[in-house]
C-alpha positions in Angstrom: -36.3 37.4 -36.9 -37.5 40.8 -38.0 -35.9 40.4 -41.4 -37.5 37.0 -41.8 -40.9 38.6 -41.1 -40.3 41.3 -43.6 -39.3 38.7 -46.2 -42.5 36.8 -45.5 -44.6 40.0 -45.8 -42.8 40.8 -49.1 -43.5 37.3 -50.3 -47.2 37.7 -49.4 -47.3 41.0 -51.1 -45.7 39.6 -54.3 -48.5 37.0 -54.4 -51.1 39.8 -53.8 -49.6 41.7 -56.8 -49.7 38.7 -59.0 -53.3 38.1 -58.0 -54.2 41.7 -58.5 -52.6 41.7 -62.0 -54.6 38.6 -62.9 -57.8 40.1 -61.6 -57.5 43.6 -63.2 -60.2 44.4 -65.7 -59.5 47.3 -68.0 -62.5 47.8 -70.3 -61.3 51.0 -71.9 -59.7 49.1 -74.8 -61.1 46.9 -77.5 -62.1 43.4 -76.3 -59.4 41.7 -78.5 -56.8 44.1 -77.0 -58.0 43.3 -73.5 -57.8 39.5 -74.2 -54.3 39.9 -75.6 -53.2 41.9 -72.5 -54.8 39.4 -70.2 -53.1 36.4 -72.0 -49.7 38.3 -71.8 -50.3 39.1 -68.1 -51.2 35.5 -67.4 -48.0 34.3 -69.1 -45.9 36.7 -67.1 -47.5 35.7 -63.8 -47.1 32.0 -64.6 -43.4 32.6 -65.3 -42.9 34.5 -62.1 -44.7 31.7 -60.2 -42.2 29.2 -61.5 -39.2 31.1 -60.1 -37.8 30.3 -56.7 -39.4 32.3 -53.9 -36.3 34.5 -53.4 -36.0 35.2 -57.2 -39.8 36.0 -57.5 -39.7 38.3 -54.5 -36.5 40.1 -55.6 -37.9 40.4 -59.2 -41.2 41.9 -58.0 -39.5 44.2 -55.6 -37.2 45.5 -58.4 -39.3 45.4 -61.5 -42.7 46.3 -60.1 -42.1 48.1 -56.8 -38.9 49.8 -58.2 -37.0 49.2 -55.0 -33.2 49.5 -54.7 -31.0 46.5 -54.3 -30.2 47.6 -50.8 -34.0 47.5 -50.0 -34.3 44.1 -51.6 -31.4 42.8 -49.6 -32.9 44.1 -46.4 -36.2 42.5 -47.2 -34.7 39.1 -48.1 -32.2 39.3 -45.2 -29.2 38.7 -47.5 -26.2 40.6 -48.9 -26.8 43.2 -51.7 -24.7 41.1 -54.1 -27.1 38.1 -53.4 -30.1 40.3 -54.0 -28.6 41.3 -57.4 -28.0 37.7 -58.2 -31.6 36.8 -57.4 -32.9 39.6 -59.7 -30.5 38.7 -62.5 -31.3 35.0 -62.3 -35.0 35.8 -62.3 -34.6 37.9 -65.5 -32.6 35.2 -67.1 -35.3 32.6 -66.4 -38.1 34.9 -67.6 
C-alpha cells in the first residue's frame, strides 16, 4: 500500500511539474524567443499528457527529476526492468 501511495504522489508531482512548466514566465529573453519556448514547452507537455500514466511518471522521474531506475521502480511499485521499459516506451512515443 505504501508503494501505491508513493506512486500516486509521484503522479501528482508529475502533473504539478507539467503545470509549473506551462505557467513559467521567463521575461529575460526576446518576446519571440519566449513565445517559441512556450510553444515548444506546450508541445512537450501535451505529448507527455498523451502517455500512459506509468510512462509519464517514469519519464518525468528520469528526464526531469534525474532519478535512478531503482528509484523509479520503487515509486511505481514495479521491477527495475519494467521501469526501464516504461521510460524507453515513453521516449519512443515522444
